[in-house]
N, C-alpha and C positions, 0 to 999 in steps of 0.2 A: 479645095479649101477656100472658104469665104474670107476675103480680106476687105476690111472697111478702113477708109482713110479718115483720120481725125486731123483736121486743120485747125490749129490754135486761133483764138479770136484775133490776136494781134497780126497774124498773117492774113487772115480774112479781111481785116480792116486796113492794114498798112502795107502789105506786100503780097497782093494777089498774084503778082507775076511769079513769085517764088512758090506759092501754092500751086500754080499751074505747072511749074517746073517739076514738082513732085509727081503730078499726074503724068506728065510727059515721060519722066524717068520710068515709071511703072509700065507705061504703054510700050516703051522701047524694049523693056524686059519681057514683054508678052504676058504681063500679070494682070488678070482680071481683078477689078476692085469696085467697090461701091462707095458712094459718098452720101451719107445720110444728111439731108439738107436741114434737118431740125437740130443738128448738133450745135453746141455753144461752148462757152468757157468751161475749162476744167475745174475752176474754183480756186485756183492757186492764189489769186489776189485776195479773195475773201479770207482764205485760210491764213495768209500772211498777216492780214489786218486784225486777226483775232475774231472773225465772224463765222464760227462753226455752223450756225444755222443756215447761212447762205451757201457755205461750202458743201454742206450735206445735201441741200436741195439740188445743187449742180452735180454732185456725185450720183444721186438717184436718177437724174435726167441722163447722165452719161451711161449708166447701167441699162436704162430703157433703150436709148438710141442705138447702142452697140451690142445689144443682145443678139446672140446667134452668130457673131463674128468669130471665126477661128483665130484671126490675127487682126489687131487694131494697130494701124501704122501711123506714127506721129512724127512729123519733122521738127521736133522740139525736145531737147533733153529736159528742159525745165518742166514742161507739161507731162512728159512721160514719168518723170520722177514724182510728180504730184500724184499721179494715178497709182504708181507702183508702191510708193512708200506711205503716202498719207491717206489714201482711200480706205484701206483696211483699218486704220486707226480711227477714222471718222465714223465708221459704221456703228450703228447703235443696237442692232439686233444680231443674233447668231446667224440668221439667214442672210441678212444684209452683208455681214462680214464675209460670209462664204462667197457671195456674189461678187463683192469687191475684190477679194483675193483672186477669184477666177478671172475677172476682168484685168486685174493687175498683171497676172501671169501671161495674158494674151496681148498686152500692150507693149509694142516694141518701138524704140527710137529708130529713125531712118538709117543712120550709119550702122547701127547694130544689126538691123535686118539685112542690109546689103553685105555686111561682112560675113554673115552666116551663109549667104547665098553663094559667095565665091566671086571669082573675077567677072567683071562686066564683059558683055560680048562686043563692046566697042572700046575705042581708046579716046577718052577725053583729052583735050590739049589746052595747056596754058603755059606760055613761056614766061618764066619769072619765078619770084619767090614770095611766099605768104607765110604768115604766122598762123598756126593752128590755135585758135582761141580756146583756152582751157577754162571754159565757163565753170562757175561754182557747181551748177547742177550737172553738167557733163562729167565733172570729176566725181561727184557723189554717185552718179549712175554707173561710173566705171566703163564708159563707152569710148574714151579717147584713144586707147590703143587700137581698137577696131576701126575707128575713124581714120587713124593714120594709115592703116593698111589699105583702106578704100582709097584714100588720097594718093597712095603710092602708085596707083594706076593712071594718074593724070600725067601724060607725057609732057616733059618740059618744066614741070613744077618742082620747085625745091621748097620743102617745109622747114621753116626756122622756128626757134623757140625763144621766148623771153625768160627772164628769171622767174622761178616759181614763187618768189616773194610777192609778185603781182597776183594775188589770189582772187581779186575781184575787179571787174572793170568799172564798178560804181553804179551799175544799173540796179540790180537787186530787187526788181519789181517795184513795189511801192517805196522802197528806200530812196530812189532817185526823186520821187515826188515829195517825200517827207524831209529830205536833206539835200536839196538841189545843189547847193554850193559845194558840199563835201563830195557828192557824186560826180560833179564836174571836175573837181581837182583830182579825184581818183582816176577818172577817165583820161585826163590830160597826162598824168604821170605814166599811165599804162601806154598810151599812144606814143609818148616820147620814147619809151623803151622799145616799142615796135619799130619806130622810125630808125632807132639806133642800130637795129639789126641789118638795115638795108633792105628790108622787105617792102614790097609794093603795097601790102595791106594785110588783111585778115580773112580767114575762112572760119566759119563758125557753125555749130550745130544748133545754136540759139539765135534766131533773128532778133529777138528782143534786145539782146546785148548789142547787136549791130545797129539797131535804131538809135540807141543811146550814144554809141561811139561815133556813128556817122555825124550826128548833130554836133558833137563836141569838135570833131575834126573840121567840119565846115566852118564853125565859129572861129577856129584858129587859122583857117586858110590852109590846112594841110591836105595835100592831094594824096589820098589813100584809097585803095580798092577795098570794098566790103562784100564778101561773097558768102552766101549760104551754101552749104554742101550741095544741095540739089541743083542750084544754078550752075555751079562749077562742073558738075558731072554731065550736064547736057551741053556744055560749051563746045 
């Protein structure tokens, strides 16, 4: 089965170590994979900004780059949701829609893929407690229960939760650029709730949320840990 790895643009630009952790994770599992070097953004930002022409151009590039892959693996719930939910809606012709639907069905988020595979052949370890970040896109993708099962394999880790009233961390893609003060206040309120649980930090399926939250925590002088799932599992 041909597996191709889709690394989101923000991981490529801002967290190449986490991207490398995904590759290390697959290598430890003995999974062969390809990495198409001409891949780029999924188009989520353009779609959110109301620029369907750019989003469609990126959709078509995605279909070309990942043609022939049996599985397209993405370590981002938000980018996976873009492909799964919005690509078929953006397609303009019957053929393009069929191709988009086929690509959507083959695109899996990392925790979703790992949960389907079953137990890891090693035991990750982290002593302490973290909040599993319930990002907007991870909730919409409905992958959080599977992520919790994957995280249950981490020895010494206790997963805590904050109130479901905190439905967004304030990032929201371009939202944090368009409304920076509101985004910061949302993040501060959320992080205060995280700190109130006694957790040492957060683990997320979306590194984009972590980028936003880490910056706000640093500005407030809060010492919190910020883990992407892939980094935690090879720990």
